[in-house]
Residue, then its C-alpha position, 0 to 999 in steps of 0.5 A: x426508435x434506437x440510435x447507434x453511436x458511431x463514436x469509437x470507444x476503447x472499451x470497458x478495458x481499455x479507456x483512452x486517456x491522457x498519456x502524461x496521467x497514465x504514465x504518471x499512474x504507472x510509474x508511481x504505481x510501479x514505484x510503490x511496488x518496487x518499495x514494498x517488494x524491497x520491503x518484503x524481500x528485506x523482511x525475509x532476507x534479514x528476518x531477524x532484525x524486523x522479527x526483533x521489532x515486531x516483538x518489542x513493539x507487541x511487548x510494549x517493554x519500551x513503552x513508558x510501561x503505564x499500568x493502564x496500558x500494559x494489559x495490551x502487551x503481547x508477550x507470547x513470542x509465538x503470537x509475535x511471530x505469527x503477527x510478524x509472518x502475516x506482516x510479511x505475507x501481506x506485504x508480498x500480497x500487495x507488492x504482487x498486486x501493485x506489479x500487476x497494476x503496474x504491468x496493466x498500466x504498461x499495456x494501457x488497459x487503463x480500466x482494469x489498471x485503475x482497479x488493480x493498482x486501487x486495491x493494492x494501494x489500499x492494501x498498503x495504506x491498510x498495513x502502514x495506516x491501520x497496522x502500524x500507525x493506528x494498532x502499532x502506534x496507538x494500541x501497542x504505544x509504539x510512539x512512546x519507544x525511543x528505540x522501536x518507534x517506526x511511526x515516521x516510516x509508516x507514515x511516509x509509506x502511508x502518504x506516499x501511497x495515498x498520493x499515488x491513490x489520488x492520481x490513479x483516481x483522476x479522472x482520464x480524458x477521453x481521446x477524442x474530447x482531448x482533441x476538441x472532437 
């Protein structure tokens, strides 16, 4: 004997949810998308400024110059510039993914919006957490530099993205459950 579920559902890609929560998820995803788009655009428009930042961090030339750490320094400008271009490409890719997530939130395609937004937010967190805080901050001792230390900005971007990720992952209430059905 089989039973048929007569409760209307929104389907796998159009999950009904709390209006305020989905609005928050969409607007905050859009905010991170805007931020990352402006960062990537700034890195292209003013290529040389942050190119110097990456070069100095990788060269470790403004750190304490501890003999035990200086073997980590990357002094090849070709490798430094390749790393900088890779950062910019990653920023653009993450921005585009987050813009797609924002679009899906606006279309009320909550299941896909959550999935795409999660990927984009994780891309941001990997860039700023693994890339800048862990690799730049610790491996290349960026924390030691008074001039070329981007840890505060990286931590801020990492934490904001993490908060938005938590909001995106909050369970959406079914519209029927919200009305007491």
